[in-house]
C-alpha positions in Angstrom: 0.0 0.0 0.0 1.5 3.4 -1.0 1.9 6.0 1.6 -0.7 8.8 1.7 0.3 12.0 0.1 1.5 14.7 2.5 -0.7 17.7 2.8 0.9 21.1 2.9 -0.9 24.3 3.8 0.1 27.3 1.6 1.7 30.1 3.5 3.1 28.0 6.4 6.8 27.3 6.7 8.0 23.7 6.6 11.3 22.3 7.8 12.4 19.9 5.0 15.1 17.3 5.5 16.5 15.6 2.5 18.7 12.6 3.2 21.2 10.8 1.1 20.9 7.1 0.3 21.3 5.1 3.5 21.6 8.5 5.3 24.9 9.2 3.5 25.9 12.9 2.9 24.1 14.6 0.0 27.1 16.7 -0.8 30.6 15.2 -1.4 32.5 18.0 -3.2 32.1 21.8 -3.0 30.6 22.0 -6.5 27.7 19.8 -5.3 26.5 22.5 -3.0 26.5 25.1 -5.8 24.7 22.8 -8.2 22.0 21.9 -5.6 21.4 25.6 -4.8 21.0 26.4 -8.5 18.5 23.6 -8.8 16.5 24.8 -5.8 16.5 28.4 -7.2 15.3 27.3 -10.7 12.7 24.7 -9.5 11.3 26.7 -6.6 10.5 29.6 -8.9 8.8 27.3 -11.3 6.5 25.8 -8.6 6.0 28.9 -6.5 8.0 27.9 -3.4 9.6 30.6 -1.2 12.8 29.5 0.4 13.3 31.6 3.5 16.4 30.0 4.9 18.7 27.0 4.1 21.5 25.3 5.7 23.4 23.0 3.4 25.3 21.2 6.2 24.2 18.0 4.4 20.4 17.8 4.6 18.3 20.7 5.8 16.1 23.4 4.1 13.3 25.7 5.4 10.7 26.5 2.8 7.2 28.0 2.6 4.9 26.7 -0.2 2.7 29.3 -1.8 0.6 26.6 -3.5 -0.7 23.3 -2.2 1.6 21.0 -4.1 4.6 23.3 -4.6 6.8 21.7 -1.9 6.1 18.2 -3.1 6.8 19.1 -6.7 10.0 20.9 -5.9 11.3 18.1 -3.8 10.5 15.5 -6.5 12.1 17.4 -9.3 15.2 18.6 -7.3 15.7 15.2 -5.8 15.6 13.3 -9.1 17.7 15.8 -11.0 20.3 16.0 -8.1 20.4 12.2 -7.9 21.1 12.0 -11.7 23.8 14.6 -11.3 25.5 12.7 -8.5 25.3 9.5 -10.5 26.8 11.0 -13.6 29.5 13.2 -12.0 30.5 11.4 -8.8 29.8 7.7 -9.1 30.5 7.1 -12.8 33.5 9.3 -13.0 34.9 7.5 -9.9 34.5 4.1 -11.6 36.3 5.4 -14.7 39.3 6.4 -12.6 39.6 3.1 -10.9 41.6 0.1 -12.1 39.3 -2.6 -13.7 39.8 -4.9 -10.7 38.4 -2.3 -8.3 35.6 -0.8 -10.4 33.0 -3.3 -9.3 33.2 -2.3 -5.6 30.3 -0.7 -4.0 29.4 2.5 -5.7 29.3 4.6 -2.6 29.6 8.3 -3.4 31.2 8.9 0.0 34.1 6.5 -0.6 37.6 7.9 -1.0 39.1 8.0 -4.4 42.5 6.5 -5.0 44.0 10.0 -5.6 42.7 11.2 -2.2 45.0 8.9 -0.2 
């Protein structure tokens, strides 16, 4: 049975927590923060979501939806586009840099690269 849709009341602030897979960090490299902020800016404008404050420690945002589904829509689009970005830039590029014998290890974006040692 699918979970019931969350109901948001327009005009009230909501504390949004976005977590990484298995509660891993959402941001690995400094460029990840910038890309995520650019996504939030673009998508929140599109869906009418006012972001009053944010703290990109790894997983927190405070937002106020101006329309009933704006927060859900923003989270869905930003989450899927950021996940695609992480997969393309961090995981796949990490595999290409590894020797063939090590490229089948767990694709954990938090793992250290060989050149970080």
